[in-house]
PDB file of N, CA, C, O and CB in Angstrom:
ATOM      1  N   MET A   1      44.180 113.911 -73.768  1.00  0.00           N
ATOM      2  CA  MET A   1      43.253 113.345 -73.217  1.00  0.00           C
ATOM      3  C   MET A   1      43.103 113.515 -71.504  1.00  0.00           C
ATOM      4  O   MET A   1      43.923 113.205 -70.640  1.00  0.00           O
ATOM      5  CB  MET A   1      43.427 112.055 -73.688  1.00  0.00           C
ATOM      6  N   ILE A   2      42.106 113.963 -71.394  1.00  0.00           N
ATOM      7  CA  ILE A   2      42.085 113.892 -69.454  1.00  0.00           C
ATOM      8  C   ILE A   2      40.301 113.423 -69.168  1.00  0.00           C
ATOM      9  O   ILE A   2      39.311 113.674 -69.855  1.00  0.00           O
ATOM     10  CB  ILE A   2      42.520 116.118 -68.439  1.00  0.00           C
ATOM     11  N   TYR A   3      40.413 112.805 -68.117  1.00  0.00           N
ATOM     12  CA  TYR A   3      38.969 112.079 -67.905  1.00  0.00           C
ATOM     13  C   TYR A   3      38.714 112.803 -66.360  1.00  0.00           C
ATOM     14  O   TYR A   3      39.646 112.781 -65.555  1.00  0.00           O
ATOM     15  CB  TYR A   3      39.031 110.008 -67.903  1.00  0.00           C
ATOM     16  N   ASN A   4      37.512 113.391 -66.020  1.00  0.00           N
ATOM     17  CA  ASN A   4      36.670 114.021 -64.743  1.00  0.00           C
ATOM     18  C   ASN A   4      36.082 112.120 -64.162  1.00  0.00           C
ATOM     19  O   ASN A   4      35.071 111.480 -64.450  1.00  0.00           O
ATOM     20  CB  ASN A   4      34.882 115.559 -65.479  1.00  0.00           C
ATOM     21  N   CYS A   5      37.237 111.795 -63.317  1.00  0.00           N
ATOM     22  CA  CYS A   5      36.110 110.479 -62.998  1.00  0.00           C
ATOM     23  C   CYS A   5      35.310 110.873 -61.769  1.00  0.00           C
ATOM     24  O   CYS A   5      34.304 110.194 -61.564  1.00  0.00           O
ATOM     25  CB  CYS A   5      36.918 108.861 -62.609  1.00  0.00           C
ATOM     26  N   LYS A   6      35.629 112.017 -60.775  1.00  0.00           N
ATOM     27  CA  LYS A   6      34.722 112.169 -59.932  1.00  0.00           C
ATOM     28  C   LYS A   6      34.979 113.567 -59.128  1.00  0.00           C
ATOM     29  O   LYS A   6      36.052 114.139 -59.319  1.00  0.00           O
ATOM     30  CB  LYS A   6      34.683 110.949 -59.127  1.00  0.00           C
ATOM     31  N   GLU A   7      34.200 114.026 -58.400  1.00  0.00           N
ATOM     32  CA  GLU A   7      34.241 115.226 -57.470  1.00  0.00           C
ATOM     33  C   GLU A   7      33.784 115.268 -56.351  1.00  0.00           C
ATOM     34  O   GLU A   7      32.819 114.565 -56.050  1.00  0.00           O
ATOM     35  CB  GLU A   7      33.751 116.160 -57.867  1.00  0.00           C
ATOM     36  N   ARG A   8      34.343 116.063 -55.517  1.00  0.00           N
ATOM     37  CA  ARG A   8      34.189 115.826 -54.124  1.00  0.00           C
ATOM     38  C   ARG A   8      34.596 116.836 -53.660  1.00  0.00           C
ATOM     39  O   ARG A   8      35.701 117.060 -54.155  1.00  0.00           O
ATOM     40  CB  ARG A   8      34.766 114.772 -53.548  1.00  0.00           C
ATOM     41  N   PHE A   9      34.158 118.009 -52.584  1.00  0.00           N
ATOM     42  CA  PHE A   9      34.365 118.893 -51.812  1.00  0.00           C
ATOM     43  C   PHE A   9      35.204 119.817 -52.352  1.00  0.00           C
ATOM     44  O   PHE A   9      36.159 120.228 -51.693  1.00  0.00           O
ATOM     45  CB  PHE A   9      34.722 118.453 -50.761  1.00  0.00           C
ATOM     46  N   GLY A  10      34.989 120.204 -53.454  1.00  0.00           N
ATOM     47  CA  GLY A  10      35.808 121.100 -54.579  1.00  0.00           C
ATOM     48  C   GLY A  10      36.951 120.913 -54.983  1.00  0.00           C
ATOM     49  O   GLY A  10      37.755 121.823 -55.184  1.00  0.00           O
ATOM     50  N   TYR A  11      37.211 119.492 -55.186  1.00  0.00           N
ATOM     51  CA  TYR A  11      38.258 118.616 -55.701  1.00  0.00           C
ATOM     52  C   TYR A  11      37.928 117.795 -56.867  1.00  0.00           C
ATOM     53  O   TYR A  11      36.834 117.232 -56.862  1.00  0.00           O
ATOM     54  CB  TYR A  11      38.682 117.751 -54.694  1.00  0.00           C
ATOM     55  N   THR A  12      38.609 117.664 -57.736  1.00  0.00           N
ATOM     56  CA  THR A  12      38.338 116.608 -59.030  1.00  0.00           C
ATOM     57  C   THR A  12      39.278 115.708 -58.992  1.00  0.00           C
ATOM     58  O   THR A  12      40.386 116.033 -58.567  1.00  0.00           O
ATOM     59  CB  THR A  12      38.378 117.198 -60.506  1.00  0.00           C
ATOM     60  N   TYR A  13      39.079 114.686 -59.333  1.00  0.00           N
ATOM     61  CA  TYR A  13      39.750 113.456 -59.362  1.00  0.00           C
ATOM     62  C   TYR A  13      39.853 112.874 -61.080  1.00  0.00           C
ATOM     63  O   TYR A  13      39.088 112.089 -61.641  1.00  0.00           O
ATOM     64  CB  TYR A  13      38.853 112.403 -58.296  1.00  0.00           C
ATOM     65  N   LEU A  14      41.081 113.571 -61.642  1.00  0.00           N
ATOM     66  CA  LEU A  14      41.136 113.474 -63.061  1.00  0.00           C
ATOM     67  C   LEU A  14      42.177 112.215 -63.203  1.00  0.00           C
ATOM     68  O   LEU A  14      42.889 111.754 -62.311  1.00  0.00           O
ATOM     69  CB  LEU A  14      41.637 114.956 -63.808  1.00  0.00           C
ATOM     70  N   TRP A  15      42.072 111.775 -64.587  1.00  0.00           N
ATOM     71  CA  TRP A  15      43.079 110.626 -65.154  1.00  0.00           C
ATOM     72  C   TRP A  15      43.264 110.851 -66.307  1.00  0.00           C
ATOM     73  O   TRP A  15      42.299 111.113 -67.025  1.00  0.00           O
ATOM     74  CB  TRP A  15      42.704 109.236 -65.109  1.00  0.00           C
ATOM     75  N   THR A  16      44.650 110.811 -66.850  1.00  0.00           N
ATOM     76  CA  THR A  16      45.295 111.415 -68.094  1.00  0.00           C
ATOM     77  C   THR A  16      46.101 109.938 -68.461  1.00  0.00           C
ATOM     78  O   THR A  16      46.519 109.082 -67.681  1.00  0.00           O
ATOM     79  CB  THR A  16      46.425 113.003 -67.763  1.00  0.00           C
ATOM     80  N   CYS A  17      46.142 109.978 -69.746  1.00  0.00           N
ATOM     81  CA  CYS A  17      47.421 108.927 -70.371  1.00  0.00           C
ATOM     82  C   CYS A  17      47.819 110.161 -71.266  1.00  0.00           C
ATOM     83  O   CYS A  17      48.297 109.869 -72.363  1.00  0.00           O
ATOM     84  CB  CYS A  17      46.934 107.141 -71.406  1.00  0.00           C
ATOM     85  N   ASP A  18      47.707 111.353 -70.992  1.00  0.00           N
ATOM     86  CA  ASP A  18      48.630 112.146 -72.382  1.00  0.00           C
ATOM     87  C   ASP A  18      50.027 112.812 -71.752  1.00  0.00           C
ATOM     88  O   ASP A  18      50.202 113.893 -71.190  1.00  0.00           O
ATOM     89  CB  ASP A  18      47.567 113.707 -73.225  1.00  0.00           C
ATOM     90  N   LYS A  19      50.688 112.038 -71.983  1.00  0.00           N
ATOM     91  CA  LYS A  19      52.469 112.811 -71.437  1.00  0.00           C
ATOM     92  C   LYS A  19      52.296 114.183 -71.262  1.00  0.00           C
ATOM     93  O   LYS A  19      52.718 114.603 -70.185  1.00  0.00           O
ATOM     94  CB  LYS A  19      53.933 112.744 -72.724  1.00  0.00           C
ATOM     95  N   LYS A  20      51.711 115.143 -72.141  1.00  0.00           N
ATOM     96  CA  LYS A  20      52.065 116.587 -71.641  1.00  0.00           C
ATOM     97  C   LYS A  20      50.833 116.923 -70.812  1.00  0.00           C
ATOM     98  O   LYS A  20      50.820 118.061 -70.343  1.00  0.00           O
ATOM     99  CB  LYS A  20      52.332 117.756 -72.911  1.00  0.00           C
ATOM    100  N   MET A  21      50.003 116.292 -70.602  1.00  0.00           N
ATOM    101  CA  MET A  21      48.933 116.748 -69.699  1.00  0.00           C
ATOM    102  C   MET A  21      49.581 116.190 -68.162  1.00  0.00           C
ATOM    103  O   MET A  21      49.685 116.907 -67.167  1.00  0.00           O
ATOM    104  CB  MET A  21      47.274 116.009 -70.192  1.00  0.00           C
ATOM    105  N   GLN A  22      49.891 115.062 -68.225  1.00  0.00           N
ATOM    106  CA  GLN A  22      50.469 114.253 -66.762  1.00  0.00           C
ATOM    107  C   GLN A  22      51.924 115.435 -66.292  1.00  0.00           C
ATOM    108  O   GLN A  22      51.932 115.837 -65.129  1.00  0.00           O
ATOM    109  CB  GLN A  22      51.239 112.073 -67.269  1.00  0.00           C
ATOM    110  N   GLY A  23      52.792 115.793 -67.027  1.00  0.00           N
ATOM    111  CA  GLY A  23      53.536 116.569 -66.976  1.00  0.00           C
ATOM    112  C   GLY A  23      53.170 118.146 -66.413  1.00  0.00           C
ATOM    113  O   GLY A  23      53.971 118.724 -65.679  1.00  0.00           O
ATOM    114  N   LEU A  24      52.020 118.715 -66.785  1.00  0.00           N
ATOM    115  CA  LEU A  24      51.643 119.513 -66.228  1.00  0.00           C
ATOM    116  C   LEU A  24      51.027 119.822 -65.114  1.00  0.00           C
ATOM    117  O   LEU A  24      51.125 120.809 -64.385  1.00  0.00           O
ATOM    118  CB  LEU A  24      51.345 119.754 -66.732  1.00  0.00           C
ATOM    119  N   LEU A  25      50.141 118.527 -65.037  1.00  0.00           N
ATOM    120  CA  LEU A  25      49.289 118.231 -63.779  1.00  0.00           C
ATOM    121  C   LEU A  25      50.538 118.089 -62.369  1.00  0.00           C
ATOM    122  O   LEU A  25      50.518 118.743 -61.326  1.00  0.00           O
ATOM    123  CB  LEU A  25      48.268 116.524 -64.114  1.00  0.00           C
ATOM    124  N   PHE A  26      51.399 117.183 -62.717  1.00  0.00           N
ATOM    125  CA  PHE A  26      52.768 116.767 -61.907  1.00  0.00           C
ATOM    126  C   PHE A  26      53.480 117.980 -61.369  1.00  0.00           C
ATOM    127  O   PHE A  26      53.748 118.003 -60.168  1.00  0.00           O
ATOM    128  CB  PHE A  26      53.863 115.967 -62.879  1.00  0.00           C
ATOM    129  N   ALA A  27      53.913 119.294 -62.379  1.00  0.00           N
ATOM    130  CA  ALA A  27      54.662 120.399 -62.057  1.00  0.00           C
ATOM    131  C   ALA A  27      53.365 120.983 -61.036  1.00  0.00           C
ATOM    132  O   ALA A  27      53.732 121.171 -59.876  1.00  0.00           O
ATOM    133  CB  ALA A  27      55.241 121.401 -63.515  1.00  0.00           C
ATOM    134  N   TYR A  28      52.210 121.226 -61.261  1.00  0.00           N
ATOM    135  CA  TYR A  28      51.178 121.933 -60.480  1.00  0.00           C
ATOM    136  C   TYR A  28      51.077 121.396 -58.871  1.00  0.00           C
ATOM    137  O   TYR A  28      50.997 122.055 -57.834  1.00  0.00           O
ATOM    138  CB  TYR A  28      49.738 121.703 -61.272  1.00  0.00           C
ATOM    139  N   CYS A  29      51.111 120.108 -59.061  1.00  0.00           N
ATOM    140  CA  CYS A  29      51.417 119.316 -58.125  1.00  0.00           C
ATOM    141  C   CYS A  29      52.708 119.393 -57.101  1.00  0.00           C
ATOM    142  O   CYS A  29      52.689 119.339 -55.871  1.00  0.00           O
ATOM    143  CB  CYS A  29      51.408 118.304 -58.756  1.00  0.00           C
ATOM    144  N   GLU A  30      53.584 119.505 -57.789  1.00  0.00           N
ATOM    145  CA  GLU A  30      55.055 119.772 -56.786  1.00  0.00           C
ATOM    146  C   GLU A  30      55.111 121.101 -56.599  1.00  0.00           C
ATOM    147  O   GLU A  30      55.944 121.401 -55.744  1.00  0.00           O
ATOM    148  CB  GLU A  30      56.608 119.332 -57.447  1.00  0.00           C
ATOM    149  N   GLY A  31      54.686 121.780 -56.954  1.00  0.00           N
ATOM    150  CA  GLY A  31      54.221 123.470 -56.547  1.00  0.00           C
ATOM    151  C   GLY A  31      53.566 123.708 -55.137  1.00  0.00           C
ATOM    152  O   GLY A  31      53.745 124.769 -54.538  1.00  0.00           O
ATOM    153  N   ARG A  32      53.002 122.955 -54.761  1.00  0.00           N
ATOM    154  CA  ARG A  32      52.276 122.944 -53.832  1.00  0.00           C
ATOM    155  C   ARG A  32      52.826 122.487 -52.272  1.00  0.00           C
ATOM    156  O   ARG A  32      53.812 121.751 -52.285  1.00  0.00           O
ATOM    157  CB  ARG A  32      51.327 122.227 -54.344  1.00  0.00           C
ATOM    158  N   SER A  33      52.411 122.766 -51.267  1.00  0.00           N
ATOM    159  CA  SER A  33      53.154 122.432 -49.771  1.00  0.00           C
ATOM    160  C   SER A  33      52.999 120.994 -50.134  1.00  0.00           C
ATOM    161  O   SER A  33      52.326 120.389 -50.968  1.00  0.00           O
ATOM    162  CB  SER A  33      52.336 122.998 -48.071  1.00  0.00           C
ATOM    163  N   ALA A  34      54.395 120.455 -48.644  1.00  0.00           N
ATOM    164  CA  ALA A  34      54.024 118.587 -48.941  1.00  0.00           C
ATOM    165  C   ALA A  34      53.077 118.134 -47.969  1.00  0.00           C
ATOM    166  O   ALA A  34      52.758 116.946 -47.938  1.00  0.00           O
ATOM    167  CB  ALA A  34      55.460 117.397 -48.702  1.00  0.00           C
ATOM    168  N   LEU A  35      52.471 119.193 -46.964  1.00  0.00           N
ATOM    169  CA  LEU A  35      51.190 118.875 -46.492  1.00  0.00           C
ATOM    170  C   LEU A  35      50.040 118.665 -47.414  1.00  0.00           C
ATOM    171  O   LEU A  35      49.219 117.752 -47.327  1.00  0.00           O
ATOM    172  CB  LEU A  35      50.857 119.813 -45.670  1.00  0.00           C
ATOM    173  N   TRP A  36      50.076 119.724 -48.411  1.00  0.00           N
ATOM    174  CA  TRP A  36      48.691 119.304 -49.612  1.00  0.00           C
ATOM    175  C   TRP A  36      48.997 118.009 -50.127  1.00  0.00           C
ATOM    176  O   TRP A  36      48.170 117.097 -50.111  1.00  0.00           O
ATOM    177  CB  TRP A  36      48.518 120.397 -51.136  1.00  0.00           C
ATOM    178  N   ARG A  37      50.670 117.836 -50.789  1.00  0.00           N
ATOM    179  CA  ARG A  37      50.673 116.546 -51.426  1.00  0.00           C
ATOM    180  C   ARG A  37      50.599 115.430 -51.172  1.00  0.00           C
ATOM    181  O   ARG A  37      50.630 114.492 -51.969  1.00  0.00           O
ATOM    182  CB  ARG A  37      51.320 116.390 -51.868  1.00  0.00           C
ATOM    183  N   MET A  38      50.448 115.380 -49.580  1.00  0.00           N
ATOM    184  CA  MET A  38      50.378 114.031 -48.844  1.00  0.00           C
ATOM    185  C   MET A  38      48.877 113.794 -49.186  1.00  0.00           C
ATOM    186  O   MET A  38      48.665 112.694 -49.698  1.00  0.00           O
ATOM    187  CB  MET A  38      50.779 114.051 -47.072  1.00  0.00           C
ATOM    188  N   PHE A  39      47.923 114.498 -49.031  1.00  0.00           N
ATOM    189  CA  PHE A  39      46.335 114.489 -49.196  1.00  0.00           C
ATOM    190  C   PHE A  39      45.785 114.074 -50.417  1.00  0.00           C
ATOM    191  O   PHE A  39      44.895 113.257 -50.654  1.00  0.00           O
ATOM    192  CB  PHE A  39      45.763 115.784 -49.011  1.00  0.00           C
ATOM    193  N   LEU A  40      46.751 115.071 -51.453  1.00  0.00           N
ATOM    194  CA  LEU A  40      45.669 115.775 -52.641  1.00  0.00           C
ATOM    195  C   LEU A  40      47.049 115.892 -54.006  1.00  0.00           C
ATOM    196  O   LEU A  40      48.247 115.872 -53.726  1.00  0.00           O
ATOM    197  CB  LEU A  40      44.788 117.927 -51.938  1.00  0.00           C
ATOM    198  N   GLY A  41      46.634 115.981 -55.080  1.00  0.00           N
ATOM    199  CA  GLY A  41      47.654 115.786 -56.371  1.00  0.00           C
ATOM    200  C   GLY A  41      47.663 114.391 -56.530  1.00  0.00           C
ATOM    201  O   GLY A  41      46.841 113.600 -56.066  1.00  0.00           O
ATOM    202  N   TRP A  42      48.802 114.104 -57.324  1.00  0.00           N
ATOM    203  CA  TRP A  42      49.146 112.910 -57.667  1.00  0.00           C
ATOM    204  C   TRP A  42      48.789 111.922 -56.950  1.00  0.00           C
ATOM    205  O   TRP A  42      49.450 111.911 -55.911  1.00  0.00           O
ATOM    206  CB  TRP A  42      50.231 112.839 -57.802  1.00  0.00           C
ATOM    207  N   ARG A  43      47.852 110.849 -57.029  1.00  0.00           N
ATOM    208  CA  ARG A  43      47.742 109.372 -56.581  1.00  0.00           C
ATOM    209  C   ARG A  43      48.323 108.217 -57.076  1.00  0.00           C
ATOM    210  O   ARG A  43      48.916 107.343 -56.442  1.00  0.00           O
ATOM    211  CB  ARG A  43      46.638 109.037 -56.633  1.00  0.00           C
ATOM    212  N   LYS A  44      48.137 108.277 -58.079  1.00  0.00           N
ATOM    213  CA  LYS A  44      48.961 106.786 -58.490  1.00  0.00           C
ATOM    214  C   LYS A  44      49.106 106.952 -60.054  1.00  0.00           C
ATOM    215  O   LYS A  44      48.472 107.686 -60.813  1.00  0.00           O
ATOM    216  CB  LYS A  44      47.952 105.133 -58.083  1.00  0.00           C
ATOM    217  N   SER A  45      50.323 105.884 -60.364  1.00  0.00           N
ATOM    218  CA  SER A  45      50.349 105.745 -61.726  1.00  0.00           C
ATOM    219  C   SER A  45      50.111 104.032 -62.006  1.00  0.00           C
ATOM    220  O   SER A  45      50.283 103.172 -61.142  1.00  0.00           O
ATOM    221  CB  SER A  45      51.828 106.401 -62.303  1.00  0.00           C
ATOM    222  N   THR A  46      49.707 103.792 -63.330  1.00  0.00           N
ATOM    223  CA  THR A  46      49.411 102.546 -63.591  1.00  0.00           C
ATOM    224  C   THR A  46      50.549 102.422 -64.732  1.00  0.00           C
ATOM    225  O   THR A  46      50.987 103.390 -65.354  1.00  0.00           O
ATOM    226  CB  THR A  46      47.817 102.276 -63.972  1.00  0.00           C
ATOM    227  N   LYS A  47      51.086 100.679 -64.966  1.00  0.00           N
ATOM    228  CA  LYS A  47      52.027 100.523 -66.013  1.00  0.00           C
ATOM    229  C   LYS A  47      51.591 100.625 -67.115  1.00  0.00           C
ATOM    230  O   LYS A  47      52.451 100.162 -67.865  1.00  0.00           O
ATOM    231  CB  LYS A  47      52.635  99.508 -66.029  1.00  0.00           C
ATOM    232  N   ASP A  48      50.539 101.045 -67.817  1.00  0.00           N
ATOM    233  CA  ASP A  48      50.127 101.338 -69.199  1.00  0.00           C
ATOM    234  C   ASP A  48      49.591 102.554 -69.288  1.00  0.00           C
ATOM    235  O   ASP A  48      48.440 102.753 -69.676  1.00  0.00           O
ATOM    236  CB  ASP A  48      49.217 100.436 -69.735  1.00  0.00           C
ATOM    237  N   ASN A  49      50.630 103.704 -68.830  1.00  0.00           N
ATOM    238  CA  ASN A  49      50.851 105.073 -68.457  1.00  0.00           C
ATOM    239  C   ASN A  49      49.544 106.072 -68.208  1.00  0.00           C
ATOM    240  O   ASN A  49      49.152 107.054 -68.838  1.00  0.00           O
ATOM    241  CB  ASN A  49      51.701 105.627 -69.550  1.00  0.00           C
ATOM    242  N   GLN A  50      49.044 105.415 -67.042  1.00  0.00           N
ATOM    243  CA  GLN A  50      47.941 106.143 -66.959  1.00  0.00           C
ATOM    244  C   GLN A  50      48.476 106.633 -65.189  1.00  0.00           C
ATOM    245  O   GLN A  50      48.959 105.983 -64.261  1.00  0.00           O
ATOM    246  CB  GLN A  50      46.296 105.127 -67.327  1.00  0.00           C
ATOM    247  N   MET A  51      48.059 108.203 -65.373  1.00  0.00           N
ATOM    248  CA  MET A  51      48.127 108.947 -64.010  1.00  0.00           C
ATOM    249  C   MET A  51      46.535 109.446 -63.345  1.00  0.00           C
ATOM    250  O   MET A  51      45.454 109.715 -63.867  1.00  0.00           O
ATOM    251  CB  MET A  51      49.134 110.391 -64.305  1.00  0.00           C
ATOM    252  N   PHE A  52      47.002 109.406 -62.041  1.00  0.00           N
ATOM    253  CA  PHE A  52      45.477 109.929 -61.194  1.00  0.00           C
ATOM    254  C   PHE A  52      45.928 111.025 -60.385  1.00  0.00           C
ATOM    255  O   PHE A  52      47.066 111.149 -59.934  1.00  0.00           O
ATOM    256  CB  PHE A  52      44.662 108.692 -60.039  1.00  0.00           C
ATOM    257  N   PHE A  53      45.133 111.674 -60.257  1.00  0.00           N
ATOM    258  CA  PHE A  53      45.394 113.289 -59.612  1.00  0.00           C
ATOM    259  C   PHE A  53      44.315 113.802 -58.896  1.00  0.00           C
ATOM    260  O   PHE A  53      43.191 113.545 -59.326  1.00  0.00           O
ATOM    261  CB  PHE A  53      45.645 114.443 -60.725  1.00  0.00           C
ATOM    262  N   TRP A  54      44.450 114.586 -57.728  1.00  0.00           N
ATOM    263  CA  TRP A  54      43.164 114.845 -57.038  1.00  0.00           C
ATOM    264  C   TRP A  54      43.590 116.608 -57.466  1.00  0.00           C
ATOM    265  O   TRP A  54      44.417 117.143 -56.728  1.00  0.00           O
ATOM    266  CB  TRP A  54      42.977 114.188 -55.030  1.00  0.00           C
ATOM    267  N   ILE A  55      43.168 117.209 -58.315  1.00  0.00           N
ATOM    268  CA  ILE A  55      43.131 118.692 -58.553  1.00  0.00           C
ATOM    269  C   ILE A  55      41.635 119.201 -58.025  1.00  0.00           C
ATOM    270  O   ILE A  55      40.524 118.672 -58.075  1.00  0.00           O
ATOM    271  CB  ILE A  55      43.392 119.041 -60.256  1.00  0.00           C
ATOM    272  N   PRO A  56      42.267 120.864 -57.329  1.00  0.00           N
ATOM    273  CA  PRO A  56      41.296 121.303 -57.442  1.00  0.00           C
ATOM    274  C   PRO A  56      40.411 122.186 -58.317  1.00  0.00           C
ATOM    275  O   PRO A  56      40.904 122.960 -59.137  1.00  0.00           O
ATOM    276  CB  PRO A  56      41.390 121.511 -56.761  1.00  0.00           C
ATOM    277  N   SER A  57      38.733 122.027 -58.079  1.00  0.00           N
ATOM    278  CA  SER A  57      37.895 122.028 -59.579  1.00  0.00           C
ATOM    279  C   SER A  57      37.887 123.445 -60.230  1.00  0.00           C
ATOM    280  O   SER A  57      37.647 123.667 -61.416  1.00  0.00           O
ATOM    281  CB  SER A  57      36.184 121.572 -59.388  1.00  0.00           C
ATOM    282  N   ARG A  58      38.225 124.493 -59.146  1.00  0.00           N
ATOM    283  CA  ARG A  58      38.307 126.024 -59.809  1.00  0.00           C
ATOM    284  C   ARG A  58      39.783 125.986 -60.841  1.00  0.00           C
ATOM    285  O   ARG A  58      39.941 126.673 -61.850  1.00  0.00           O
ATOM    286  CB  ARG A  58      38.492 127.436 -58.310  1.00  0.00           C
ATOM    287  N   LYS A  59      40.534 125.229 -60.406  1.00  0.00           N
ATOM    288  CA  LYS A  59      42.364 125.050 -61.482  1.00  0.00           C
ATOM    289  C   LYS A  59      42.121 124.100 -62.490  1.00  0.00           C
ATOM    290  O   LYS A  59      42.812 124.139 -63.507  1.00  0.00           O
ATOM    291  CB  LYS A  59      44.025 124.235 -60.511  1.00  0.00           C
ATOM    292  N   VAL A  60      41.266 123.278 -62.362  1.00  0.00           N
ATOM    293  CA  VAL A  60      40.768 122.313 -63.714  1.00  0.00           C
ATOM    294  C   VAL A  60      41.046 123.193 -64.940  1.00  0.00           C
ATOM    295  O   VAL A  60      42.091 123.169 -65.589  1.00  0.00           O
ATOM    296  CB  VAL A  60      38.954 121.864 -63.719  1.00  0.00           C
ATOM    297  N   ASP A  61      39.885 124.043 -65.196  1.00  0.00           N
ATOM    298  CA  ASP A  61      40.093 124.905 -66.967  1.00  0.00           C
ATOM    299  C   ASP A  61      41.042 125.433 -66.725  1.00  0.00           C
ATOM    300  O   ASP A  61      41.695 125.087 -67.710  1.00  0.00           O
ATOM    301  CB  ASP A  61      39.031 126.119 -67.690  1.00  0.00           C
ATOM    302  N   GLU A  62      42.013 126.338 -65.883  1.00  0.00           N
ATOM    303  CA  GLU A  62      42.840 127.099 -66.208  1.00  0.00           C
ATOM    304  C   GLU A  62      44.468 125.877 -66.463  1.00  0.00           C
ATOM    305  O   GLU A  62      45.460 126.175 -67.128  1.00  0.00           O
ATOM    306  CB  GLU A  62      42.775 128.377 -64.945  1.00  0.00           C
ATOM    307  N   LEU A  63      44.292 124.832 -65.862  1.00  0.00           N
ATOM    308  CA  LEU A  63      45.339 124.218 -66.665  1.00  0.00           C
ATOM    309  C   LEU A  63      45.301 123.497 -67.878  1.00  0.00           C
ATOM    310  O   LEU A  63      46.237 123.164 -68.605  1.00  0.00           O
ATOM    311  CB  LEU A  63      45.859 123.500 -66.012  1.00  0.00           C
ATOM    312  N   LEU A  64      43.564 123.219 -68.047  1.00  0.00           N
ATOM    313  CA  LEU A  64      43.476 122.464 -69.714  1.00  0.00           C
ATOM    314  C   LEU A  64      43.953 123.402 -70.339  1.00  0.00           C
ATOM    315  O   LEU A  64      44.845 123.092 -71.128  1.00  0.00           O
ATOM    316  CB  LEU A  64      41.982 122.023 -70.485  1.00  0.00           C
ATOM    317  N   GLU A  65      43.477 125.234 -70.223  1.00  0.00           N
ATOM    318  CA  GLU A  65      43.752 126.074 -71.214  1.00  0.00           C
ATOM    319  C   GLU A  65      45.480 126.358 -71.411  1.00  0.00           C
ATOM    320  O   GLU A  65      45.997 126.695 -72.476  1.00  0.00           O
ATOM    321  CB  GLU A  65      42.906 127.364 -70.870  1.00  0.00           C
ATOM    322  N   ILE A  66      46.297 126.105 -69.964  1.00  0.00           N
ATOM    323  CA  ILE A  66      47.434 125.913 -70.348  1.00  0.00           C
ATOM    324  C   ILE A  66      48.230 125.033 -71.235  1.00  0.00           C
ATOM    325  O   ILE A  66      49.203 125.473 -71.848  1.00  0.00           O
ATOM    326  CB  ILE A  66      47.746 125.871 -69.592  1.00  0.00           C
ATOM    327  N   ALA A  67      47.657 123.206 -71.358  1.00  0.00           N
ATOM    328  CA  ALA A  67      47.927 122.440 -71.963  1.00  0.00           C
ATOM    329  C   ALA A  67      47.507 122.636 -73.413  1.00  0.00           C
ATOM    330  O   ALA A  67      48.259 122.308 -74.331  1.00  0.00           O
ATOM    331  CB  ALA A  67      47.592 121.522 -71.366  1.00  0.00           C
ATOM    332  N   GLU A  68      46.388 123.134 -73.605  1.00  0.00           N
ATOM    333  CA  GLU A  68      46.425 123.662 -75.406  1.00  0.00           C
ATOM    334  C   GLU A  68      47.242 124.544 -75.864  1.00  0.00           C
ATOM    335  O   GLU A  68      47.544 124.534 -77.057  1.00  0.00           O
ATOM    336  CB  GLU A  68      45.220 124.334 -75.947  1.00  0.00           C
ATOM    337  N   ASN A  69      47.774 125.511 -74.955  1.00  0.00           N
ATOM    338  CA  ASN A  69      48.510 126.868 -75.548  1.00  0.00           C
ATOM    339  C   ASN A  69      50.411 126.200 -75.401  1.00  0.00           C
ATOM    340  O   ASN A  69      51.417 126.852 -75.682  1.00  0.00           O
ATOM    341  CB  ASN A  69      48.015 128.721 -74.176  1.00  0.00           C
ATOM    342  N   PHE A  70      50.362 124.936 -74.946  1.00  0.00           N
ATOM    343  CA  PHE A  70      51.614 124.622 -74.766  1.00  0.00           C
ATOM    344  C   PHE A  70      52.328 123.984 -76.134  1.00  0.00           C
ATOM    345  O   PHE A  70      53.511 123.642 -76.110  1.00  0.00           O
ATOM    346  CB  PHE A  70      51.621 123.717 -73.589  1.00  0.00           C
TER     347      PHE A  70
END
């Protein structure tokens, strides 16, 4: 399960509590540069297993497709 919270400047703020999707989004973010990760990518986690990410809007559909086939 993944929710689109908001979109700005070509990036989508995503919220998910699905472990598989969290792992995929986190792996995507770790593959980017350190400068990119300072401002985008993983933003926060909560105690009840929720994670929030800033991901490029054009990549969200690709990542969702990968998660379905995973």
